[in-house]
C-alpha positions as CSV (number, residue, x, y, z in Angstrom):
1,M,120.4,57.8,96.6
2,R,122.2,60.5,98.6
3,V,121.4,64.2,98.0
4,A,123.3,67.3,99.0
5,I,121.2,70.4,99.3
6,I,123.8,73.2,99.1
7,S,123.4,76.6,100.9
8,S,125.0,79.9,100.1
9,G,128.1,79.8,102.3
10,L,127.1,83.2,103.8
11,V,124.5,82.5,106.5
12,G,124.8,79.6,108.9
13,I,122.3,76.7,109.0
14,P,120.0,76.6,110.8
15,P,119.5,80.3,110.3
16,T,118.5,82.0,113.5
17,H,118.1,85.7,112.4
18,G,116.8,85.4,108.8
19,G,118.0,84.0,105.5
20,A,115.3,82.6,103.3
21,V,117.6,80.4,101.1
22,E,119.2,78.9,104.2
23,E,115.8,78.2,105.8
24,Y,114.8,76.4,102.6
25,V,117.9,74.2,102.6
26,Y,117.4,73.4,106.3
27,Q,113.7,72.6,106.2
28,L,113.9,70.7,103.0
29,T,116.7,68.5,104.3
30,R,114.9,67.7,107.6
31,H,111.6,66.9,105.9
32,L,113.2,64.8,103.2
33,R,115.0,62.8,105.9
34,A,111.7,62.4,107.7
35,L,110.4,60.8,104.5
36,G,113.2,58.3,104.5
37,M,115.5,60.0,101.9
38,D,119.3,60.3,102.6
39,A,119.6,64.1,102.3
40,V,122.3,66.3,103.8
41,A,122.5,70.1,104.0
42,V,125.9,71.5,103.0
43,D,126.9,74.5,105.0
44,F,130.2,76.3,105.8
45,T,132.6,76.4,108.7
46,L,135.6,78.6,109.3
47,S,137.5,75.8,111.0
48,R,140.0,73.7,109.0
49,R,138.1,70.4,108.8
50,L,134.8,68.9,107.7
51,E,132.1,69.0,110.4
52,Y,129.0,67.0,110.9
53,K,126.0,68.0,113.0
54,E,122.4,66.8,113.4
55,H,119.9,69.5,114.3
56,N,116.2,68.7,114.7
57,G,116.2,65.9,112.2
58,A,118.5,67.7,109.6
59,L,122.0,66.3,109.0
60,I,124.3,69.2,108.3
61,V,127.8,68.9,106.7
62,R,130.0,72.0,107.1
63,V,132.8,72.4,104.6
64,P,135.8,74.5,105.6
65,I,136.2,77.9,103.9
66,K,138.6,80.8,104.3
67,R,137.7,84.2,105.7
68,F,137.3,87.0,103.0
69,T,137.4,90.4,104.7
70,G,138.1,93.8,103.2
71,L,138.3,92.5,99.7
72,P,136.2,93.8,96.7
73,K,133.1,91.7,96.0
74,E,133.8,89.9,99.3
75,R,130.4,88.1,99.4
76,I,130.7,86.9,95.8
77,L,134.3,85.6,96.5
78,R,133.1,83.8,99.6
79,E,130.2,82.2,97.9
80,C,132.4,81.0,95.0
81,F,135.0,79.6,97.3
82,F,132.2,77.8,99.3
83,G,130.9,76.3,96.0
84,F,134.4,75.1,95.1
85,R,135.0,73.5,98.5
86,A,131.5,71.9,98.5
87,S,132.2,70.5,95.0
88,R,135.4,68.9,96.2
89,H,133.7,67.1,99.0
90,L,130.7,65.7,97.2
91,K,132.4,62.6,96.0
92,E,133.8,61.9,99.5
93,L,130.3,62.2,100.8
94,G,128.9,59.8,98.3
95,I,126.5,62.3,96.7
96,E,124.5,61.4,93.6
97,I,122.5,64.6,93.3
98,A,123.7,68.2,94.2
99,H,120.8,70.6,94.7
100,A,122.2,74.2,94.4
101,N,120.3,77.3,95.5
102,T,122.4,80.4,94.9
103,A,123.9,81.9,91.8
104,W,127.6,81.9,92.4
105,A,127.9,78.6,94.3
106,G,125.6,77.1,91.7
107,F,127.8,78.4,88.9
108,I,131.0,76.9,90.4
109,L,129.2,73.5,90.9
110,A,128.0,73.6,87.3
111,K,131.6,74.2,86.1
112,T,133.3,71.6,88.4
113,L,130.9,68.6,88.6
114,H,131.2,67.7,84.9
115,N,128.1,65.4,85.0
116,K,129.8,63.3,87.7
117,V,126.9,64.3,90.0
118,A,123.4,65.3,88.8
119,L,122.9,69.0,89.3
120,I,119.5,70.5,90.2
121,Y,119.0,74.2,90.7
122,T,116.3,76.1,92.5
123,C,116.0,79.7,91.3
124,H,115.3,82.0,94.3
125,N,116.3,85.2,92.5
126,P,113.4,87.7,92.6
127,L,114.8,89.9,89.8
128,W,114.2,87.5,86.8
129,P,110.6,88.8,86.2
130,E,111.8,92.4,86.2
131,G,112.4,94.3,83.0
132,D,114.8,97.0,84.1
133,V,117.7,95.8,86.2
134,H,121.2,97.2,87.1
135,T,124.4,96.1,85.5
136,P,125.5,93.7,88.3
137,E,122.1,91.8,87.9
138,H,122.9,91.4,84.2
139,V,126.1,89.6,85.3
140,V,124.1,87.5,87.7
141,R,121.7,86.6,85.0
142,L,124.5,85.4,82.8
143,V,125.9,83.2,85.6
144,E,122.6,81.9,86.8
145,G,121.2,81.4,83.3
146,Y,124.2,79.2,82.4
147,T,123.7,77.1,85.6
148,M,120.0,76.5,84.9
149,R,120.7,75.6,81.2
150,V,123.2,72.9,82.2
151,S,121.3,71.6,85.2
152,R,119.5,68.3,85.0
153,A,116.4,70.0,86.4
154,V,115.3,73.5,87.5
155,I,112.9,74.3,90.2
156,A,110.9,77.6,89.9
157,L,109.0,78.9,92.8
158,N,106.0,80.0,90.8
159,K,104.6,80.4,87.3
160,T,105.8,84.0,87.1
161,M,109.4,82.9,87.8
162,M,109.1,80.0,85.3
163,R,107.9,82.2,82.4
164,A,110.8,84.7,83.1
165,I,113.6,82.1,83.1
166,V,112.3,80.4,80.0
167,K,112.1,83.7,78.1
168,K,115.2,85.5,79.5
169,A,117.6,82.6,80.4
170,H,116.5,80.3,77.5
171,V,116.0,77.4,79.8
172,D,114.2,74.4,78.3
173,P,110.7,74.5,79.9
174,R,110.5,70.7,79.8
175,K,113.0,70.4,82.6
176,I,111.4,73.1,84.8
177,F,109.3,72.1,87.8
178,I,107.1,74.5,89.8
179,V,107.4,73.9,93.5
180,P,106.9,76.7,96.0
181,N,108.7,77.2,99.3
182,G,107.2,75.7,102.4
183,V,106.6,76.8,105.9
184,D,106.8,74.9,109.3
185,T,103.1,75.0,110.2
186,D,103.8,73.5,113.7
187,F,106.2,76.3,114.5
188,F,104.4,79.2,112.8
189,K,100.9,79.0,114.3
190,P,98.1,81.4,115.6
191,D,97.5,82.4,119.2
192,M,101.0,81.9,120.6
193,D,101.9,83.2,124.0
194,A,103.6,86.4,123.1
195,S,103.4,88.3,126.4
196,D,107.2,88.7,126.5
197,V,107.4,90.2,123.0
198,I,104.4,92.5,123.8
199,E,106.2,93.7,126.9
200,R,109.6,94.0,125.3
201,Y,108.4,96.3,122.5
202,G,105.7,98.1,124.4
203,L,102.8,96.7,122.3
204,E,100.2,96.4,125.1
205,G,96.8,97.6,123.9
206,S,98.1,98.4,120.4
207,R,97.1,97.2,117.0
208,V,100.3,96.1,115.3
209,I,101.3,96.6,111.6
210,L,104.3,94.4,111.0
211,F,107.0,94.4,108.5
212,V,109.6,91.6,108.4
213,G,112.7,91.5,106.3
214,R,115.9,93.4,105.4
215,V,115.5,97.1,105.8
216,T,116.3,98.1,102.3
217,H,114.9,100.3,99.5
218,G,114.1,97.2,97.5
219,K,111.8,96.0,100.3
220,G,109.9,99.3,100.1
221,V,109.9,100.0,103.8
222,H,109.7,103.7,103.2
223,L,106.3,103.2,101.5
224,L,104.9,101.6,104.6
225,V,106.3,104.3,106.9
226,K,104.7,107.0,104.6
227,A,101.3,105.2,104.6
228,F,101.5,104.7,108.4
229,K,102.0,108.5,108.9
230,D,98.6,109.2,107.6
231,L,96.9,106.3,109.3
232,A,98.4,107.2,112.7
233,E,96.5,110.4,112.6
234,I,93.2,108.5,112.4
235,Y,93.9,105.4,114.4
236,K,95.6,106.3,117.7
237,D,96.1,102.8,118.9
238,I,98.2,101.5,116.0
239,K,102.0,100.9,116.0
240,I,104.3,99.8,113.3
241,V,107.0,97.1,114.0
242,I,109.9,96.9,111.5
243,A,111.6,93.6,112.2
244,G,114.8,92.9,110.3
245,P,118.5,93.8,110.0
246,L,119.2,97.5,109.7
247,S,122.4,96.8,107.8
248,G,120.4,95.5,104.8
249,A,122.0,92.0,105.0
250,F,121.3,89.1,107.4
251,S,125.0,88.3,107.8
252,D,126.2,91.8,108.6
253,G,125.8,94.1,111.6
254,G,125.7,97.9,111.7
255,I,123.1,100.2,110.1
256,S,122.8,101.4,106.5
257,A,122.2,105.0,105.3
258,Y,118.8,103.9,104.2
259,A,117.8,102.6,107.6
260,S,119.3,105.7,109.3
261,A,117.1,107.9,107.1
262,L,114.0,105.9,107.9
263,I,114.7,106.1,111.7
264,N,115.2,109.9,111.5
265,Y,112.0,110.3,109.5
266,A,110.0,108.3,112.0
267,E,111.4,110.3,114.9
268,K,110.5,113.6,113.3
269,N,107.2,112.7,111.7
270,L,105.5,109.9,113.5
271,P,103.8,109.8,117.0
272,R,106.3,109.1,119.8
273,N,107.1,105.4,120.3
274,S,104.7,104.4,117.5
275,C,107.4,103.1,115.1
276,I,109.7,100.3,116.5
277,F,112.8,99.1,114.7
278,T,113.8,95.8,116.3
279,G,116.8,95.0,114.2
280,A,117.3,91.3,113.4
281,V,115.2,88.9,115.5
282,N,115.4,85.2,116.1
283,H,112.7,82.8,114.8
284,Y,110.9,82.5,118.2
285,T,110.5,86.3,118.5
286,L,109.5,86.4,114.8
287,A,106.7,83.8,115.2
288,K,105.3,85.7,118.2
289,L,105.4,89.0,116.3
290,Y,103.3,87.4,113.5
291,S,100.9,86.0,116.1
292,V,100.2,89.4,117.7
293,A,100.2,91.4,114.5
294,H,96.9,92.7,113.1
295,V,98.4,92.7,109.6
296,C,101.8,91.9,108.0
297,V,102.9,94.2,105.2
298,L,105.4,93.4,102.4
299,P,105.8,96.5,100.2
300,S,108.6,95.1,98.0
301,Y,109.6,96.3,94.6
302,V,110.8,92.8,93.7
303,E,110.2,89.4,95.1
304,A,110.5,85.8,93.9
305,F,108.7,83.8,96.6
306,P,108.4,85.8,99.9
307,M,108.6,83.4,102.9
308,V,107.5,86.3,105.1
309,L,103.9,86.1,103.6
310,I,103.4,82.4,104.2
311,E,104.9,82.5,107.6
312,A,102.5,85.4,108.6
313,M,99.5,83.6,107.1
314,A,100.5,80.4,108.9
315,C,100.1,82.4,112.1
316,G,96.6,83.5,111.1
317,C,97.8,87.0,110.2
318,P,96.3,88.7,107.1
319,V,98.7,90.3,104.7
320,V,98.9,93.3,102.5
321,A,101.6,93.1,99.8
322,S,102.6,94.8,96.6
323,N,101.8,93.1,93.3
324,A,105.6,92.7,92.5
325,G,107.1,89.6,91.0
326,G,105.8,86.3,92.4
327,I,103.7,87.8,95.2
328,P,100.4,87.5,93.3
329,D,101.1,83.8,93.0
330,V,101.0,83.6,96.8
331,V,98.4,86.2,97.8
332,E,94.9,85.9,96.3
333,D,93.6,89.5,96.5
334,G,90.7,89.8,98.9
335,V,90.9,86.3,100.4
336,A,93.7,86.2,103.0
337,G,94.7,89.8,102.5
338,F,95.1,92.5,99.8
339,L,97.5,93.4,97.0
340,F,98.4,97.0,96.2
341,R,100.1,98.6,93.3
342,K,103.9,98.3,93.5
343,G,105.4,101.6,94.7
344,D,102.0,103.3,95.4
345,Y,101.9,104.1,99.1
346,M,98.5,105.7,98.9
347,D,97.1,102.4,97.6
348,L,98.8,100.6,100.4
349,E,97.3,103.0,102.9
350,E,93.8,102.4,101.4
351,K,94.2,98.6,101.8
352,L,95.5,98.9,105.4
353,E,92.5,101.1,106.3
354,K,90.1,98.5,105.0
355,L,91.5,96.0,107.5
356,L,91.9,98.5,110.4
357,S,88.3,99.7,110.0
358,D,86.7,96.2,109.8
359,E,87.7,93.8,112.5
360,N,85.3,91.0,111.2
361,L,87.0,91.2,107.8
362,R,90.4,91.1,109.4
363,K,89.5,88.0,111.4
364,E,88.0,86.2,108.4
365,M,91.1,86.9,106.4
366,G,93.2,85.5,109.2
367,L,91.3,82.3,109.2
368,N,91.5,82.0,105.5
369,A,95.2,82.6,105.6
370,R,95.9,79.7,108.0
371,K,93.7,77.2,106.0
372,Y,95.4,78.3,102.7
373,V,98.9,77.7,104.1
374,E,98.0,74.3,105.7
375,K,96.7,73.1,102.4
376,N,99.4,74.4,100.0
377,Y,102.7,75.1,101.8
378,S,103.4,72.5,104.5
379,W,107.0,71.4,104.2
380,R,106.1,67.7,104.1
381,A,104.0,68.3,100.9
382,I,106.9,70.3,99.4
383,A,109.5,67.7,100.3
384,E,107.4,65.0,98.6
385,K,107.2,66.9,95.4
386,I,111.0,67.6,95.4
387,G,111.8,64.0,96.3
388,Y,109.9,62.9,93.2
389,I,112.0,65.3,91.1
390,Y,115.2,63.8,92.5
391,R,114.1,60.2,91.8
392,I,113.2,60.8,88.1
393,Q,116.6,62.4,87.4
394,L,118.3,59.1,88.2
395,L,116.1,56.9,86.1
């Protein structure tokens, strides 16, 4: 059995500066191969021919796509074209199962494979559990819903996601399997030597409140900055590190209006040098930031399965996160961190103060976090579950 795990066509594999779907594809491929399964990750290249590369145990096949620049809906066009090119090469690659992970590439695969290859779809879309969504998301739901209904099997990241796609996309619950994302517990671990990162960002002698992710309104970064403003008046040794692309997208450069407004607010309202915007960082820097952080905060309005939280917990860092989407399926309130009411920065501030004022509690939660991730989210365990799903589809 040969399996193709298909990426988005937007962020390269292995991802070096963020991209949760691409990390999922990369890690799943390498751990399935470690278990003896013939799995390949399907990525993109801007050259004219198919490329093969092995990276840390993952076999990556890159299919050629065209550049799409300056066109309306550029990212959608690129993902669709990637899905089309991937579909064309599956027979040549001897693929029996295609495992898609994004809406538009998945839709193209669903339309072009015609049951010649068994299609499996993992739903990473955080907006399915939400009631009020914008018009473009309604279009995405039509597209993604169709793909899930015609797929041989669907993987939901948590129970919240499963309930939403059964109710709203009318997917047969008998073909849905709940399998969370995993984390590399050998890479993300406590007590890393982070002296270079401490020096680079001026964190010596500071307690660090960390945010990791795209700097967008949907991630609720402004809520964290507002909560930090009040806390900084009480705790003089705290700093906030906001690590993630300021453009709002992992594949783009530049800075968005939202990020610019946040930076201006911080300069005018927060203590000097207390709020650090790093921009996109590589995985090595990210792991070190988790390791030195006193708490990692995810104040999102919507989330499906936030990799940030399990990465932080793998590093022994307690978390404070909103109760949005699938987050409560990951964070047990009061064990490895706290949940706060979505959109309520004062509740966020209260939960952060509990950790800042009680070092013993913070350390206990950090230990709980590491144990919890080792037990539930190692990539080997995740790969075993998904490998089982593949095998039963071909019976």
